[in-house]
RODO-2510 file (C-alpha; in nm, 4 decimals, decimal comma):
residues 110
     n   res          X          Y          Z
     1     m     1,3654    -1,4364    -1,2241
     2     a     1,0974    -1,3023    -1,4518
     3     g     0,7690    -1,4863    -1,4635
     4     y     0,7674    -1,6025    -1,1019
     5     g     0,5669    -1,4711    -0,8132
     6     k     0,2451    -1,2797    -0,7920
     7     p     0,1961    -1,0037    -1,0524
     8     v     0,1991    -0,6495    -0,9192
     9     d    -0,1105    -0,4435    -0,9983
    10     k     0,0114    -0,1068    -1,1288
    11     s    -0,3226     0,0141    -1,2601
    12     w    -0,5248     0,3143    -1,1499
    13     w    -0,8125     0,1004    -1,0273
    14     f    -0,9594     0,1746    -0,6853
    15     k    -1,1101    -0,1093    -0,4887
    16     v    -1,3943    -0,0898    -0,2385
    17     e    -1,3689    -0,4256    -0,0659
    18     r    -1,6881    -0,4048     0,1403
    19     l    -1,8988    -0,3504    -0,1724
    20     n    -1,6813    -0,5686    -0,3966
    21     l    -1,6347    -0,2803    -0,6432
    22     r    -1,3465    -0,1774    -0,8666
    23     f    -1,3425     0,1441    -1,0640
    24     n    -1,1037     0,3594    -1,2599
    25     p    -1,1163     0,7143    -1,1200
    26     v    -1,0295     0,8829    -1,4525
    27     v    -1,3077     0,7098    -1,6447
    28     t    -1,5517     0,7482    -1,3561
    29     l    -1,4892     1,1224    -1,3187
    30     a    -1,5119     1,1864    -1,6932
    31     s    -1,8362     0,9872    -1,7143
    32     v    -1,9909     1,1691    -1,4191
    33     i    -1,9057     1,5096    -1,5694
    34     i    -2,0480     1,4176    -1,9118
    35     i    -2,3666     1,2604    -1,7736
    36     w    -2,4433     1,5417    -1,5277
    37     g    -2,3636     1,8045    -1,7918
    38     f    -2,6084     1,6358    -2,0273
    39     i    -2,8767     1,6148    -1,7575
    40     i    -2,8364     1,9807    -1,6589
    41     a    -2,8471     2,0902    -2,0243
    42     c    -3,1633     1,8882    -2,0862
    43     v    -3,3439     2,0246    -1,7836
    44     t    -3,2428     2,3897    -1,7874
    45     l    -3,1636     2,5100    -2,1381
    46     e    -3,4532     2,6239    -2,3543
    47     q    -3,2528     2,5748    -2,6741
    48     t    -3,1783     2,2109    -2,5851
    49     q    -3,5457     2,1376    -2,5377
    50     q    -3,6129     2,2757    -2,8861
    51     e    -3,3222     2,0936    -3,0546
    52     f    -3,3662     1,7408    -2,9162
    53     p    -3,6906     1,6636    -3,1020
    54     k    -3,5144     1,7599    -3,4268
    55     w    -3,2184     1,5341    -3,3426
    56     r    -3,4486     1,2462    -3,2530
    57     a    -3,6365     1,2843    -3,5816
    58     w    -3,3087     1,2908    -3,7751
    59     v    -3,1737     0,9796    -3,6015
    60     t    -3,5012     0,7971    -3,6563
    61     e    -3,5136     0,8951    -4,0233
    62     k    -3,1507     0,8135    -4,1050
    63     w    -3,0646     0,5166    -3,8802
    64     t    -3,3791     0,3044    -3,8464
    65     w    -3,2480     0,0741    -4,1215
    66     l    -2,9374    -0,0017    -3,9134
    67     y    -3,1415    -0,0911    -3,6058
    68     i    -3,3756    -0,3171    -3,8012
    69     g    -3,0875    -0,4778    -3,9892
    70     s    -2,8846    -0,5424    -3,6747
    71     q    -3,1835    -0,7045    -3,5037
    72     d    -3,2435    -0,9238    -3,8087
    73     a    -2,8761    -1,0241    -3,8202
    74     w    -2,8806    -1,1048    -3,4477
    75     s    -3,1943    -1,3187    -3,4874
    76     v    -3,0481    -1,5093    -3,7826
    77     f    -2,7235    -1,5667    -3,5906
    78     i    -2,9138    -1,7080    -3,2909
    79     i    -3,1177    -1,9400    -3,5122
    80     i    -2,8048    -2,0652    -3,6923
    81     l    -2,6283    -2,1138    -3,3589
    82     y    -2,9250    -2,3067    -3,2187
    83     f    -2,9305    -2,5549    -3,5072
    84     s    -2,5509    -2,5939    -3,5237
    85     k    -2,3387    -2,8317    -3,3162
    86     y    -2,3246    -2,5635    -3,0434
    87     g    -2,7013    -2,5649    -2,9916
    88     a    -2,6856    -2,8536    -2,7447
    89     m    -2,3820    -2,7257    -2,5534
    90     k    -2,4297    -2,7424    -2,1798
    91     l    -2,3105    -2,4452    -1,9781
    92     g    -2,1765    -2,5980    -1,6591
    93     r    -2,0560    -2,9394    -1,5467
    94     d    -2,2021    -3,2540    -1,6972
    95     e    -2,3584    -3,3614    -1,3681
    96     d    -2,5124    -3,0201    -1,2851
    97     e    -2,8874    -2,9767    -1,3051
    98     p    -3,0312    -2,6469    -1,4346
    99     e    -3,1160    -2,4012    -1,1596
   100     y    -3,4309    -2,2874    -1,3444
   101     s    -3,6681    -2,4556    -1,5860
   102     t    -3,6612    -2,3524    -1,9517
   103     v    -3,9887    -2,1607    -1,9172
   104     s    -3,8664    -1,9753    -1,6068
   105     w    -3,5378    -1,8896    -1,7710
   106     f    -3,7125    -1,7642    -2,0866
   107     t    -3,9531    -1,5455    -1,8893
   108     m    -3,6598    -1,3911    -1,6984
   109     l    -3,5242    -1,2639    -2,0301
   110     f    -3,8263    -1,0403    -2,0652
***
């Protein structure tokens, strides 16, 4: 009968039990190739070292508004959330005490 029993995992995920890791070999291999290719290009190619400052200047000139706007939107969202009915929501059981004080928790953010 359908819907009974333990589901069978038919994914491509590899598991490393001793390290408690799961990874998809296709995504992992593609990422490794892209990252190492980028690193090698940055270190060895003369043309890359001349082009990157131009790219950085272009990104800074054209997309700074998006970064500033997204940070403003995030800050406004957090402030609205804090003063809404969800601002006093407790994460955990009702009888649980916080593991860290508010000051300690805040300093761990930074």
